[in-house]
C-alpha positions in Angstrom: -30.4 -3.1 -21.9 -33.3 -5.3 -22.1 -35.9 -4.6 -20.1 -35.8 -8.4 -17.1 -39.2 -9.6 -17.1 -40.6 -12.0 -14.5 -39.8 -16.0 -15.5 -43.2 -16.7 -13.3 -45.7 -13.9 -14.4 -43.8 -12.3 -16.7 -44.2 -8.2 -15.4 -41.5 -6.2 -15.7 -38.7 -6.4 -13.3 -37.3 -3.0 -11.6 -35.0 -2.6 -9.3 -33.5 -3.2 -5.6 -30.3 -3.6 -5.5 -26.9 -2.5 -8.1 -23.8 -3.8 -7.3 -24.9 -6.1 -4.3 -21.7 -7.5 -3.0 -22.0 -11.6 -2.1 -19.9 -13.6 -1.1 -16.4 -13.2 1.2 -14.0 -10.5 1.5 -12.0 -13.2 2.1 -12.6 -15.3 -0.9 -11.1 -12.3 -3.6 -12.1 -15.6 -6.2 -15.6 -16.3 -4.9 -17.1 -12.4 -4.4 -19.3 -11.7 -7.2 -21.7 -8.2 -7.5 -25.1 -8.5 -8.4 -27.6 -6.4 -9.3 -31.4 -7.3 -7.5 -34.6 -6.9 -9.1 -38.4 -7.5 -7.8 -41.1 -8.2 -9.3 -44.1 -5.9 -8.3 -46.4 -8.4 -9.0 -45.7 -11.6 -7.5 -42.4 -9.9 -5.2 -40.1 -12.9 -6.6 -36.6 -12.0 -6.7 -34.1 -12.8 -9.1 -30.4 -11.5 -9.6 -28.0 -10.8 -12.1 -25.2 -10.4 -13.1 -23.7 -6.4 -12.4 -24.4 -4.1 -15.1 -22.7 -0.6 -13.9 -21.8 1.0 -10.0 -18.3 -1.4 -9.6 -15.1 0.7 -9.1 -11.9 -0.7 -8.9 -9.4 0.1 -6.2 -6.7 2.0 -7.1 -4.4 0.3 -4.4 -4.8 -3.5 -5.2 -6.8 -3.7 -8.5 -10.0 -5.4 -6.5 -13.0 -4.0 -7.7 -16.1 -3.4 -6.3 -19.2 -1.5 -5.1 -19.0 2.2 -5.3 -20.8 2.2 -2.3 -18.3 0.3 -0.1 -15.2 0.6 0.6 -12.2 -2.0 -1.0 -13.3 -5.0 1.0 -9.9 -6.5 0.5 -7.7 -3.0 2.3 -10.0 -2.3 4.4 -9.0 -6.0 5.4 -5.8 -5.5 5.4 -5.8 -2.0 6.5 -7.8 -3.8 10.3 -5.2 -6.9 10.4 -2.2 -4.2 10.0 -3.5 -2.6 13.3 -4.3 -5.5 15.0 -0.8 -6.6 14.1 1.1 -3.3 15.8 
């Protein structure tokens, strides 16, 4: 993996969060996972497409962060419980 460099001060960026989910769980097509990097010098934050830490839900096939439950299945479970 190539080192990520701050476009402003050219210092090496440090990873702050891997596989962070962005977007709505309701709009599966618009959901994306990113790795968040920060510059230790100027504190600029950069987002990059997630390189790892994603898992595929065995039930519905949705890709999600390993740090969270599948948002699609969690939503469906909640809706099923509400309809009982």
